[in-house]
C-alpha positions as CSV (number, residue, x, y, z in Angstrom):
1,M,-3.2,-18.8,34.1
2,S,-1.2,-18.5,31.4
3,R,0.8,-15.4,30.1
4,S,-1.0,-14.7,27.5
5,E,-4.5,-14.6,29.0
6,E,-2.9,-11.9,32.0
7,R,-3.0,-9.2,29.9
8,P,-4.8,-8.0,27.0
9,R,-2.8,-9.1,23.8
10,V,-1.2,-6.6,21.7
11,P,-2.7,-6.4,18.0
12,I,-0.9,-6.6,14.8
13,A,-3.4,-3.4,13.7
14,A,-6.0,-1.2,15.2
15,P,-7.4,1.2,13.4
16,D,-8.3,4.5,15.2
17,V,-11.3,6.5,13.9
18,G,-11.5,9.5,16.7
19,E,-14.2,12.0,17.3
20,R,-14.4,14.0,14.7
21,A,-14.5,11.4,12.4
22,R,-17.7,10.2,14.2
23,E,-19.1,13.4,14.0
24,N,-18.2,14.1,10.2
25,V,-20.2,10.4,9.4
26,E,-23.4,11.7,11.1
27,R,-23.1,15.1,10.0
28,V,-23.5,13.2,6.4
29,L,-25.7,10.5,7.1
30,A,-28.2,13.3,8.9
31,S,-27.9,14.9,5.5
32,G,-29.1,12.3,3.6
33,S,-26.7,12.5,0.6
34,L,-24.7,9.5,1.6
35,A,-23.4,8.3,-2.2
36,A,-20.8,10.3,-3.8
37,G,-21.1,14.2,-3.9
38,E,-19.8,17.1,-2.0
39,E,-18.1,15.5,0.4
40,V,-16.5,12.9,-1.9
41,E,-15.2,16.1,-4.0
42,A,-13.9,17.9,-1.0
43,F,-11.5,14.9,0.0
44,E,-10.3,14.6,-3.1
45,S,-9.3,18.3,-3.0
46,T,-7.7,18.2,0.3
47,F,-5.7,14.5,-0.8
48,A,-4.3,16.3,-4.0
49,A,-3.2,19.4,-2.1
50,T,-1.3,17.5,0.5
51,H,0.1,15.3,-1.9
52,G,1.4,18.4,-4.1
53,V,-0.5,17.0,-7.3
54,D,-3.3,18.5,-9.8
55,H,-6.1,15.7,-9.5
56,A,-7.0,13.2,-6.9
57,V,-9.8,10.9,-8.1
58,A,-11.2,9.0,-5.0
59,V,-12.9,5.0,-5.7
60,S,-13.9,2.3,-3.9
61,N,-11.0,0.7,-2.7
62,G,-7.3,0.2,-3.4
63,T,-7.6,-2.7,-5.9
64,A,-9.9,-0.6,-7.9
65,A,-7.3,2.1,-7.8
66,L,-5.2,0.4,-9.6
67,H,-7.4,-0.8,-11.7
68,V,-8.9,2.4,-12.7
69,A,-5.5,4.3,-12.8
70,L,-3.9,1.4,-15.4
71,H,-7.2,1.6,-17.1
72,A,-6.6,6.0,-17.9
73,L,-3.5,5.0,-18.5
74,G,-4.2,2.9,-21.8
75,I,-3.1,-0.4,-20.3
76,G,-5.0,-3.2,-21.8
77,P,-5.3,-6.4,-23.9
78,G,-2.2,-7.3,-25.6
79,D,0.0,-5.0,-23.0
80,T,2.9,-6.5,-20.3
81,V,3.7,-4.7,-17.4
82,V,6.3,-5.3,-15.2
83,T,6.3,-5.5,-11.5
84,T,7.1,-7.7,-8.6
85,P,6.1,-10.8,-7.0
86,F,6.4,-10.3,-3.5
87,T,3.3,-8.1,-2.7
88,F,-0.5,-8.6,-2.1
89,V,-1.9,-10.2,-5.1
90,A,-4.4,-7.2,-6.1
91,T,-1.4,-5.6,-7.7
92,A,-1.1,-8.2,-10.3
93,N,-4.6,-8.8,-10.1
94,A,-5.5,-4.8,-11.3
95,V,-3.0,-6.2,-14.3
96,R,-4.8,-8.9,-15.2
97,L,-8.2,-6.8,-14.6
98,C,-7.3,-4.8,-17.3
99,G,-6.8,-7.7,-19.8
100,A,-3.1,-7.1,-19.5
101,T,-0.3,-9.2,-18.9
102,P,1.8,-9.0,-15.9
103,V,5.4,-9.7,-16.2
104,F,7.4,-10.4,-12.9
105,A,10.8,-9.3,-11.6
106,D,13.0,-9.7,-8.2
107,V,12.8,-7.7,-5.6
108,D,15.9,-6.2,-4.3
109,E,17.1,-8.4,-1.0
110,R,17.6,-6.0,1.6
111,T,14.7,-3.8,1.0
112,L,12.2,-6.4,-0.9
113,N,10.8,-3.7,-3.2
114,L,11.0,-4.4,-6.8
115,D,14.6,-4.4,-8.0
116,P,15.7,-1.6,-11.0
117,D,18.0,-3.8,-12.7
118,A,15.9,-6.6,-12.7
119,A,12.7,-4.7,-13.2
120,E,14.9,-3.6,-16.8
121,R,15.9,-6.6,-17.7
122,A,12.4,-7.9,-17.7
123,V,11.2,-4.7,-19.7
124,R,13.7,-5.2,-22.4
125,E,12.7,-9.1,-22.7
126,H,8.9,-8.7,-22.7
127,D,8.9,-5.6,-24.4
128,A,7.0,-3.6,-21.2
129,D,4.0,-1.5,-22.0
130,A,4.3,0.0,-18.2
131,L,6.2,-0.9,-14.7
132,L,4.3,-0.7,-11.4
133,V,5.8,-0.6,-8.6
134,V,5.1,-1.1,-5.1
135,H,6.3,1.1,-2.1
136,L,6.3,-2.2,0.0
137,Y,5.6,-1.9,3.8
138,G,5.7,1.6,3.6
139,L,9.4,1.9,2.2
140,P,9.5,4.1,-0.6
141,A,10.7,2.0,-3.6
142,R,13.6,3.7,-6.0
143,T,11.3,5.8,-8.0
144,D,14.2,8.1,-9.2
145,R,15.2,5.0,-10.8
146,F,12.1,3.3,-12.4
147,A,11.4,7.2,-13.4
148,D,14.7,6.7,-15.8
149,I,13.5,3.2,-17.0
150,A,10.1,4.6,-17.7
151,D,11.6,7.6,-19.7
152,D,14.2,5.8,-21.2
153,H,12.0,3.0,-22.6
154,D,9.0,5.3,-23.3
155,L,7.0,3.3,-20.2
156,A,3.9,4.2,-18.0
157,L,5.1,4.3,-14.1
158,V,2.3,3.5,-12.1
159,E,3.2,3.5,-8.1
160,D,1.4,1.4,-5.8
161,A,1.4,3.4,-2.6
162,A,-1.5,1.2,-1.0
163,Q,0.9,1.1,2.3
164,A,2.6,4.4,1.8
165,H,0.3,7.4,3.6
166,G,3.1,9.8,4.3
167,A,6.2,7.8,2.5
168,G,8.5,9.9,0.6
169,V,11.4,9.9,-1.8
170,G,13.7,13.4,-1.4
171,G,10.7,15.4,-0.3
172,K,8.2,14.1,-3.1
173,P,5.0,12.4,-1.5
174,A,5.3,8.9,-2.3
175,G,2.9,8.4,-5.4
176,T,3.2,11.4,-6.5
177,V,6.1,10.5,-9.0
178,G,5.1,8.2,-11.9
179,D,2.0,8.9,-14.2
180,A,-0.4,7.4,-11.5
181,G,-0.1,6.8,-7.8
182,C,-2.5,4.9,-5.9
183,F,-3.7,4.6,-2.5
184,S,-5.8,2.2,-0.4
185,F,-8.1,3.2,2.6
186,Y,-8.4,-0.6,4.0
187,P,-9.1,0.0,7.6
188,T,-5.1,-1.8,8.8
189,K,-3.8,1.3,6.6
190,N,-2.1,4.0,7.7
191,M,-4.9,5.9,7.4
192,T,-8.9,4.4,6.6
193,T,-11.8,5.0,5.4
194,G,-13.5,1.9,6.1
195,E,-12.7,0.7,2.3
196,G,-11.9,3.3,-0.5
197,G,-8.8,4.3,-2.7
198,M,-7.4,7.0,-4.7
199,V,-5.7,7.9,-7.6
200,V,-3.4,10.8,-8.0
201,T,-1.6,12.5,-11.1
202,D,-0.8,15.7,-12.6
203,R,-2.0,14.3,-16.2
204,D,-5.5,16.0,-17.3
205,D,-6.0,13.4,-19.6
206,V,-5.0,10.5,-16.9
207,A,-7.9,12.3,-14.5
208,E,-10.9,12.7,-16.5
209,R,-10.4,9.2,-17.9
210,A,-10.3,7.7,-14.1
211,R,-13.3,9.6,-13.3
212,R,-15.2,8.4,-16.4
213,F,-13.8,4.8,-15.6
214,R,-15.4,4.7,-12.3
215,N,-18.4,6.1,-13.3
216,H,-20.0,3.5,-15.8
217,G,-18.2,5.8,-18.3
218,R,-20.1,8.2,-17.8
219,A,-19.0,11.9,-19.2
220,T,-17.5,14.4,-17.7
221,G,-19.5,17.9,-17.3
222,G,-22.3,16.1,-20.1
223,S,-25.8,14.5,-19.7
224,S,-25.7,12.3,-16.6
225,Y,-26.7,9.6,-18.7
226,E,-23.9,10.3,-21.7
227,H,-21.4,7.1,-21.5
228,V,-18.9,7.6,-23.7
229,E,-17.2,3.9,-22.8
230,V,-17.6,0.8,-20.7
231,G,-16.8,1.4,-16.6
232,H,-17.2,0.1,-13.4
233,N,-19.1,1.4,-10.8
234,F,-15.8,2.3,-8.7
235,R,-16.9,5.4,-6.8
236,M,-16.3,6.3,-3.2
237,T,-19.8,7.2,-0.8
238,D,-19.6,10.8,1.2
239,V,-19.7,8.5,4.1
240,A,-15.9,6.9,3.2
241,A,-15.2,10.8,2.1
242,A,-16.1,11.6,5.8
243,L,-14.3,9.7,7.2
244,G,-11.4,10.0,5.2
245,R,-11.1,13.7,5.5
246,A,-10.5,13.5,9.1
247,Q,-8.3,10.8,9.0
248,L,-6.2,12.8,6.7
249,D,-5.7,15.5,9.1
250,R,-4.7,13.0,11.4
251,L,-2.1,11.2,9.0
252,P,1.0,13.0,10.2
253,R,0.1,12.3,13.9
254,F,-0.2,8.5,12.8
255,V,2.8,8.3,10.3
256,Q,5.2,9.8,13.2
257,A,3.7,7.4,16.1
258,R,4.9,4.5,13.7
259,R,8.5,6.0,12.9
260,E,8.7,6.8,16.9
261,H,7.7,3.0,17.8
262,A,9.5,1.7,14.4
263,A,12.8,3.7,16.2
264,A,12.3,2.3,19.6
265,L,11.9,-1.5,17.9
266,T,15.2,-0.8,16.1
267,A,17.3,0.2,19.0
268,A,15.9,-2.7,21.4
269,L,16.5,-5.2,18.5
270,A,19.7,-3.9,16.8
271,D,22.0,-6.3,18.8
272,T,19.4,-9.6,18.4
273,P,20.5,-12.4,15.1
274,L,17.0,-10.9,13.4
275,T,17.4,-9.0,10.2
276,L,15.9,-5.2,11.0
277,P,13.7,-3.5,8.3
278,P,16.0,-1.0,6.5
279,V,16.6,2.6,6.7
280,R,17.5,4.1,3.5
281,T,18.7,7.8,3.0
282,G,16.2,10.2,1.2
283,R,13.6,7.9,1.6
284,R,10.9,8.3,4.6
285,H,9.8,5.7,5.7
286,A,6.5,4.9,7.0
287,Y,6.0,1.7,8.7
288,H,2.8,0.5,7.7
289,Q,4.7,-3.1,8.8
290,Y,7.5,-3.3,11.1
291,T,8.8,-6.5,9.4
292,V,11.7,-8.4,10.4
293,R,13.1,-11.3,8.9
294,T,14.3,-14.8,10.4
295,D,15.2,-18.7,9.2
296,D,12.9,-20.2,12.2
297,R,10.2,-17.8,11.4
298,D,7.3,-20.0,12.4
299,A,9.1,-20.6,15.6
300,L,9.3,-17.1,16.4
301,R,5.8,-16.4,15.4
302,E,4.5,-19.3,17.4
303,A,6.3,-18.4,20.9
304,L,5.1,-14.8,20.3
305,D,1.5,-15.9,19.9
306,A,1.9,-17.8,23.3
307,R,3.3,-14.4,24.8
308,G,0.3,-12.4,23.8
309,I,1.8,-10.9,20.9
310,D,0.1,-10.2,17.5
311,T,2.1,-10.6,14.2
312,G,1.3,-10.8,10.5
313,V,3.3,-12.3,7.7
314,Y,3.1,-10.4,4.5
315,Y,3.1,-12.3,2.3
316,P,3.9,-15.8,2.9
317,T,3.1,-16.9,-0.7
318,P,4.6,-14.9,-3.8
319,V,2.1,-13.9,-6.4
320,H,3.7,-16.3,-8.9
321,R,3.3,-19.4,-6.9
322,Q,-0.5,-18.5,-6.0
323,P,-3.1,-20.8,-7.5
324,A,-4.8,-18.6,-10.0
325,Y,-1.1,-17.9,-11.2
326,D,-0.6,-21.3,-12.3
327,G,1.6,-21.4,-15.3
328,W,3.3,-17.8,-14.8
329,D,6.9,-19.2,-15.2
330,G,9.9,-17.8,-13.3
331,S,11.9,-18.1,-10.3
332,Y,12.7,-15.1,-8.4
333,P,15.1,-16.1,-5.5
334,N,15.1,-13.1,-3.0
335,A,11.1,-13.2,-3.2
336,E,10.7,-16.9,-2.6
337,R,12.8,-16.3,0.4
338,A,11.6,-13.5,1.7
339,A,8.5,-15.4,1.8
340,E,9.7,-17.8,4.2
341,E,11.5,-15.3,6.5
342,V,9.4,-12.3,6.7
343,L,7.4,-11.5,10.0
344,S,5.7,-8.3,10.9
345,L,5.6,-7.1,14.6
346,P,2.9,-4.7,15.8
347,V,4.2,-0.8,15.1
348,H,0.5,0.8,14.5
349,P,-0.1,4.5,16.6
350,R,-2.4,3.2,19.4
351,L,0.8,1.0,20.8
352,S,1.4,2.5,24.2
353,G,5.2,2.7,25.8
354,T,3.9,-0.6,27.9
355,D,3.4,-2.7,24.5
356,I,6.7,-1.8,22.8
357,D,8.2,-2.9,26.2
358,R,6.0,-6.2,26.3
359,V,7.3,-6.9,22.2
360,V,10.6,-6.0,22.6
361,A,10.5,-8.4,25.9
362,A,8.9,-11.1,24.1
363,V,11.2,-11.0,20.9
364,R,14.2,-10.8,23.1
365,E,13.4,-13.6,25.3
366,V,12.1,-16.2,22.4
367,V,15.5,-15.4,20.9
368,A,17.8,-15.6,23.8
369,D,16.2,-19.2,24.1
370,E,16.9,-20.2,20.4
């Protein structure tokens, strides 16, 4: 029997739904009111209050949140949006779905978030209309710098906080510094609704346009069949919102568990050749992923797999090198190097102390053999 067959594998993700969420969903199912309704409104109100913003607009998924936010800010054909090439492709896709053009700038070599200096150069070169900043792996980007750049150049600032539930900068939750912040509730995220997303903003005009656009351009507060613009069906269901409300209550505990697991991994692996996730003063990391870097990523991944440890590569191909982006010019050395080196280890809340010990022992064994 091989080592990987002796014990259950340690998964890279393990969504924790919980009994209250099941009860919430069963209550909604029993009510017969399944589409967007009072449950969605309650989820939006609670999410807004939790994040200290005036508005939260629930949508069907994280990509829809990005699309809705950009549209609500007036981004469309002829506009350019500066963003990172080292992210899930949805970030740039949302720009294109609005008819605008994504322009890439390189990432910081340590944090792997969008580099503010590189972004500002791209803003000047392309006369950009917006900045779309990603809080990669749950580590907040330099939103203070990006807010200054947006102010100096009269740009819209959108935060992609799809991986940053529970993260923060200087006491402010991630996603609440710019004109709009966008969250994803995909099953592997720090909290989930199965599929779902949220746009948060303090701007009344952005919130109103977001609500219209997610609902076929239907006027808010008027006739139910008065459509004032062309929109999408990006609505969240009451079933998803019922799950989300229970998950939101548990989010602080989820994030605290991730941070404790990350701290244990960092302490145990500090003397290895791996480059560990950076810690930045004033920025609260939510550890959606615990991502290390190594010159021989594929060998490490294969060796951990043989020892029953699941890992993930987020992301093996920068966006500008994706087939769908053929023709996008530019070289972004930090992003390209990161794509060859990053490997995410299990850090999710359902890990036990034994699981963490197994991950540490396996990594140290592999690194020692190299």
